[in-house]
C-alpha positions, 0 to 999 in steps of 0.5 A, a space after each residue: 500500500 502506498 499513501 499519497 498526501 497531496 492537497 491538489 486534487 488533480 495531481 493526487 488523483 492522477 498519481 493514485 490512478 497511475 500507481 494503481 494501474 501500474 500494479 501498485 495499490 495506492 490511496 490519496 489524502 488531501 490533508 495531514 489529518 486524513 493521512 494520520 487517521 489512515 496510518 492508525 488503521 493501516 501502515 503503508 509500505 511507502 509514503 509520497 508527501 507534498 510539502 505545501 499542505 493546508 494545516 500541517 505541512 509535509 516536512 512536519 509529517 516527515 519529521 513525525 514519521 521518522 521520530 516514531 519507531 514504527 515508521 522510522 524506516 518507512 520509505 518516504 518520497 517528497 513530491 513538491 513544487 518547491 525544488 530549491 537546493 534548500 528545500 532538498 536539503 531540508 527534506 533529505 536531512 529530515 530523512 526523506 529517501 527521495 525527492 521529486 520536484 513538480 512537474 514530474 513524469 508519471 513514468 519516472 514517478 513509478 520507476 522511483 517508487 519501485 526502486 524505493 520499494 525494492 530497497 525496503 525489502 527485507 534484508 534476506 534479499 540477494 547480497 551476492 551478484 554474478 554477471 559474466 566474469 564479475 562476482 560481487 559479495 556485498 557482506 564480504 566487500 569482495 569484488 572479483 573480475 575474471 577471477 582476480 580480486 579488485 581493490 575498490 574505494 568505499 564509494 566505488 564499491 557503493 556505486 557498484 553495489 547500487 548498480 547491481 541492486 538495481 540491475 537492468 534499470 537505468 539510474 540517473 546521476 541524481 539517483 546515484 548521487 542521492 543514494 550513494 552520497 546522500 544528496 543530489 545537488 545540481 552540478 555534482 553529477 561529475 562526481 558520479 562520472 569520475 567514480 564510474 570512470 575509475 571503477 571501469 578502469 579497475 574492472 578490466 574486461 568487466 568494465 563493459 558491463 557498466 553501460 552509459 545511457 546517453 543523456 540519462 545515466 548508467 545501467 549494469 546488467 543490460 535491459 530488464 
């Protein structure tokens, strides 16, 4: 179940309709009071929160979710027209998992929602990956390329792990930045490119597994 807290009825209905028609059950709420009432009845798997709301705003809702043990790890994405760097920092510092400014495309929204839901799956999910001659064990922090051990920096390993956990999915530079470094400031995508380049240089023949999708970002493992 996905809860959508958005006071603009047209946007709320479109988001709920899109999610439901993508095989993701969703409910919409126009005010925080309705949202909290529903939380008392059923806890969702993910919450989409607008910032500008009548009465209690989205950041306050986020703060309360993070301070309550039962919802401290609930995946939360902010959907808001406020797309300034300050607002992104505020949302991320309060514990938002993703931040999508309006206007946004429905396909991108669904892709990000699915990504958040995958990341929130129980820890028994796969933590070892093999693609061709590349083997990666997340718990052991082990990377083998063509049978040879590869020494990576912490961030290089984190980038590789994030790509593998989303194998077959094209990830934007902002998504990689947000999930590996914890922020997605405009102009910092060069950091991602530099780490991809050094990662490829260390993987040898396995470097070709990391695909550059021009104008979008990167993918490992080919099309889903």
